N, C-alpha and C positions, 0 to 999 in steps of 0.2 A: 340522599341515597339514590343510586341508579335504579331505574325500573328493570324488571326481569329481561325485557327485550334489549335494553341498552347494555346490561351486564353481559348478556350472551354475546352481543356484538363485540364488546371489549375483549372478553376472554377468548373469543374465536380468533381475534387478531393475533393473539399470542402464538397461535399454531403456525403462523407464517415465518417464525423465527428459525434461523439455522443454527444459532449458537446462543444458549441462554446465559448471557453475562449477568442477568438479574440474579440468578442462583449462585453461580460460581464466583462472581466478582462483587455484585452489589449488596446482597443481603448478608449482614454479619451472622445471622442465625443459619444461613444456608438453606432457607426454605425452598421447597421444590415448586417454584412458581409456575413453570410451564405445565407440570403434571396436574397441579391443583386447578389451574385455569382450564385445562382440557376437561377435567371432571365437571367443572361448573358449566362449560359450554355444552356438555352432554346432559346436563341436568342431574348428574350423579352427586348430590350434595353429601351423602354419607362418605363416599370415597374422598371427596374434596376435603372434608374435615379430617379424615384419617391421615391424609397426606400432610395437611397443615400442622396437625398436632404432633407429627413425628419430630419436628425441630422446634416448634414454637409452643411454649407453655402458657403464654399470655397474649394470644392474638387479639383479644378484645381491647387491649391497651395499645399495641403497636398499630392496629388498623385505624386508630383515632388520632394518635399523636406522633407517630413516626414520620419523619420528612420523606420517607420512601426512597431510600438509596437504590432500591431495586428499579424504580421507575427511571431514575437518572441514568442507569446503565442499560436500560432497555434498548435493544437493537433498533426498534422502531423510532427511537428518539434521534437517530442519525438524520432522518429526513422528514419526519412527521411527529405527531404527538405520541408520547409513550403510552403503553397499555396502562390502564388504571388498576394497578395491582392492589393498592390499598383498599379500594372500594370492593374488590372481589373478596379480599381477606375478611373485611368487616361483615359482608353478607354470609360468608361461610361460617364464621364463629357464631353469629347470632342465630342462624338457621340451626346450628348444632344445639345451642342452648334451648331453642324453642321446641326441638324434637326430643329433648332429654338424652342426647348423646354424650354430653359433657358430664362425666361421672367421676367420683373420687378414684384414684389409682394408687391404693396402698401397695407397699412392696409385697412380693410373693413370700419373702421370708426376711426376718430380722438378721442383721449381722453382729448384733451385740455391742456395737460401738455408738458413742454419742458425740454430737457436735453442737457447739454453740455458735449461732450466727448473730453477729452484732450489727444491727441495722435492718429495718424491714422495708427498704426501698426496692427498686427493681432488681438490683444485683443480689441483694440479700434474699429476696423471695425466690429468685431463679436458682440460687445456690441451695436454698432449703428444699425446693422441689426436686432438684437433681439428686441430692444426697438421700433424701427420704425414699425415693424410688429405688435406691440401691440398698436400702435396708438400714440406714442410719437412724438413730433416735435424734430428732432435730428439735432444738429449742431456739426460737428467734427472739432476741431482745431488742426492744424499741423504746427510745426515750420519750417519744410523743405518746399521746393518748390512743392513737390508732395506727394501723400499719399502712404502708404505701409510700412513705418518704415523699419525694417531690411529686409523685403521682397524686397524692392526696393533698399535700400542703403547698405545693408550688404551682402546679398546673391548674388554671381556673376551672371551676365547675362547668362553665359554658363550653369548655373544650373536652373535659372528661368528667362524666357523671360519677360521683364517688360511690354510688350504689353498685357500680361495676366492680369496685375493689372489694366491697362487702360480699358480693356474690362469689367472688373467687376465694375470699378468706374462708367462707363456709366449706368450700370444697377442700381447701388445704388442711383445715382442721380435721375434716373427715378422713383425710389420708394419714393423719397422725402427727401432723406438725403442731407444735405447741408455741403459742405466742405469749410473751410476757411484755406488756406495754406499760408505759409510765415509769420505766426503770432506766436510768442513764448509766450505762456501763462506764466505768472509770470514775464515777462519782458515787452513785448509790450502790454499786456492786463492782468489785475489783476485777479488772480484765485478767490479771495474773491468776486470781482465784478460779475464774472460769477456765483458763487454760489447764490448770491442775485438775479440775473436776471432769474434764472432757478429753476425748481422744483427739479432737481437732477443734480449731477455732477459725471461723470465717469472719473477716473484718470487712464490712460493707457500709461504711459511715459516710460515703459521699465526699463532697468537698465543703466542709463547714465554713470556710473563710470566704466571704464575698469580697470582691474587689471594691475598695472604697475610693473616694475622691477627696484626697487631703488638700483642699485648697482653702483659702481664707473664707470664713463664714460657715464652715462645715458644722459648727455647733448650733447653728440656728434651728429653732423649732420649725418643723415642716420639711426638713431634708431627711429622707428615709432611704434605707436600702430597699430594693425591690421586694424582697421576701417579707418585709414587715407588712407591706400592703397585701401581698398575695396570700401569705399564710394566715394573716388575721382575717381576711375576707372568707377564705375557705373554712376556717374554724367557726366563723359566724354562721355561714350557710349550712354547715353540717351539725349545728347545735352545740358545739363545744363551749362557745361563749355567747353572751346575750346581745352583743352589739359589735359591729365592725370597729376596730381600734382606730382606723383612719377612714375618714369620709371625704370624698372629693366633690360632693354635691355643691354646685354653684361656684367652683373654684377653677382658677387657671392652673393647669397641671403641665409640668415639664418632665419628660422622661429622658434621661441621659443614658444612651446605649441603644444600639439599633438591632439587637438580636431578638430571639424568641421571647426571652424574659421581658424585654422592653415592650414587645407587642402585647404580652399578657397584661402588663400594667396599663397600656393604652385601653384595651378592652374593658378592664375592670373599672378604670376611671370613667369611661363613657357610660357604663352601666350604673355608676353612682349618680350620674347626672352632672358631670363636670361642665363648667362654662366653656372651657376650651382645653384641648389636649395637643401638645406639641412634642414631637420626638426628635432628638438631635443625635448626631453621630459624628465622631471625629474622623472616621474613615471617609474616603471618597464615595460618591454614589455609584453603586455597581451598575453595569450595563443591563439593558432590558432583556438581552438574550445571552446565551452562554458565551462567556469570555474565552478568547483564544488561549489564555493561560491555563484553562482547565478543559482540554478537549475530551470528547466522549472516549471512554466511559467514566471519566473522573466526575466526582461531585461538582456540578457547575457553579462557578462564581458568577452570580447574576442577581439582579434585583428580585426580592421576594416581598410580595404584598399579602398580608394576612387578612382574614375577615375582619379583625379588629381595626386595621388601618382603613378598610373600606367603610367602616361605620362612622368615621369622622375624625381625622387626625392630620395635622400638618407635619410633614417630615422634611428634615433638613440635614445636609451632610457637610463635611469639611468644617466643622465648628469645634473649637477647643474651648473648654470651660475654664475661666480664669479665677472667678471668685463668686461667692454667693452674696447677694445684696439683702440686707435686713431692714426691718422696720420695727418700731417700738409697739408693744401691745400691753394691755392691762394684765396684771397678774391673774393666773388661773385660780379659781376656787378649789379648795381641797376636795378630793374625790371620796365619796362614801365607800367605806370598806364593804358595805352590803349591797353594792350596786349590781353584782352579778346575779343572774336569775337562778332559780332553784335548780340544783343538780348540775349547774354549769360553772366552769372555772373562769376567774378573771383573766383577761389576756395578759400574757407575759411576753412582750416582744423582745427583739434583739436589743442589746445595750447600745444606746445612742445618747449622746449628751444633749440635754434639753435646756431651753432657756425660757423663763417666764416673762422676760422683759423684751425679747426680740424674736421675731420669726421671719422666715424667708419672704422676700417680696420679688425677687428676680435673680437672674444669673447673668453675669457679664461673660460674653463669649467673644471669640475672635476667629475670623476666617483663616484657614490654613490651605496651603498647596502641597501636594504630594509629589515625591519623586518615585518613579516606577522602575522595576527591573526590566531587562530585555524581554522577559516573558510576560510582562504586563502586570506584575504584582506590586502593590504599594510598599515602598521601603521606608521612607522617612518623610517628615513634613517640616515646613517652616511657615511662620506667621506671615500673613499678608498685611503690610502696613496700612494703618488708618481704616481698619475694618471692625474695630471693637463696637459692640452694641450690647444692650441689656434686654434680655427676654423676660417679660413679666411672668411671675409664677408664685402662686400661693402654696403649692405643694411641688416638691421635686423628688423624683424617684431615681435612684442610682441602679441601673441595670447593666452592669459592665462585666458580668461573668463572675467566675470564682477563681481563687488563687491556689487552692490546694488544702493540705492539712497542716495546721500549725505544728511546729516542731515540739512545742510543749503540751500538745494535746494529751490528756491523761491516758488514753488507750495506747498512744505511741510510747510514752514513757513507761507505763506499767508492763507492756509486752516487750519493751526493748526493741522496737522495730526500726530498721534502717529506712532512710528516705533518699529519693533522688534529689538532685540539685533544685528541682522545682517542687519539692516537698511531697511528691507522690510516695505512697507507702510501698515497701518491698516485702514480698512474701518471705516467710522463713520456713521452707519446706521441711528441713530436718526436725522442726518442732511441730509440724503439721499446723502451721498458722498461715492462712492464705488470705491475701487482700484482693478484693474484686471490685469492679465498677469504677466509679469516678475517683475514689480515694487511691486507686492504683494506677489509673491512666490519666488523670486530670479530667476536668469537666467535659462530658461528651453527651452522646445521645442515649435515650432510654434503651433502644434496641442493642446498642453496644454493651450497655450495662447488663442486659439480659444474657447476651452471649458470653460475657465475662463470667457471670455466675455459673453458667453451665460447664465452664472449662476447667474446673477444679480437678486435679489429678488424684482423687481419692476413690478407693473402691470399697 
């Protein structure tokens, strides 16, 4: 965190801007960045918080995990370093909490209407807050044991302390929002029944289907989807289960996929004490500086190195995975049904075919070359002859994004929702069924999910 002097210097730089693209173009929430930075520069923290909270309901989350689209569109970024908006936002919200300014905001009056929100991730929480403050009676249904969605179960604890979610939940409950956890709508409770019992339904289920890698050897033990590692680790660290279901200690780890989820796998494996961690990506290596294909104020196409990468990770690009290589292992002993600690649940991970007779030992890869568009964007690739090699790996994590909502998902079928060709859900306004967040847009950023939840046209 920046010192007071450094923060004052940063926010004062914001005053030199003639046109705040950060507000009008960069931030999906439309935060009043120049105004709140001016308040910080003047030492008026109460006003800074008042301005920030006008558009942002969860700045304690965005200030820690948002990639800062506002900074990418900062005018200073044209010829020097952008203003550190995210650092300013973090100090504002934490100062507000320390001084007791963040208090429940129940509606001035009830409107007599009820809404069921399916999913307690960023979009669902945002929708719940927005509608509750308009006077709606809000009940949020979450299939997991706690609220937060990927904030709690996907993003590692070292990036986002889960106590921050619990702190916010206390406030939301004080505003009158009801949370029902451990109930899976579509399975334990009919989505159609919820629609009949409420005046509106908000669907905020994210993108449940992770992109898999269907190449030979996928059934080998030790090949996991990224969220198997991340969700299991977070459940362990927050006391839901008694041991991490996957342990990378002393193992050679390979992460396939170069985005934020892959970086989170890298950081988690390093914290386990992995022997080595390698991250590979089929795409070409981005340039070190903003590429010409994404001129300011667009979000820049460029190389991004996370703190996890800096902790110790080999990164490689232009590698296409061809097959998983296995090795024979001894059969695993049966697991005791009483192995879970008192008051904790045994881990139930994603469905993956396991093998007691073979586990992964490596991945055969091949170098590829890309063809680019006139604007410099990668279009298609072809294999480079005689470049096959095997990367040794005891554990492989697939971090290649998410593909959308399956067409046979119970909520889709029970509510009769239409989908786009890419399986995103389409709202049904005549029936007051609104789809928000990743399930409606495809996998995106937390800040966009929050903005989506605020945009529901219900009064």
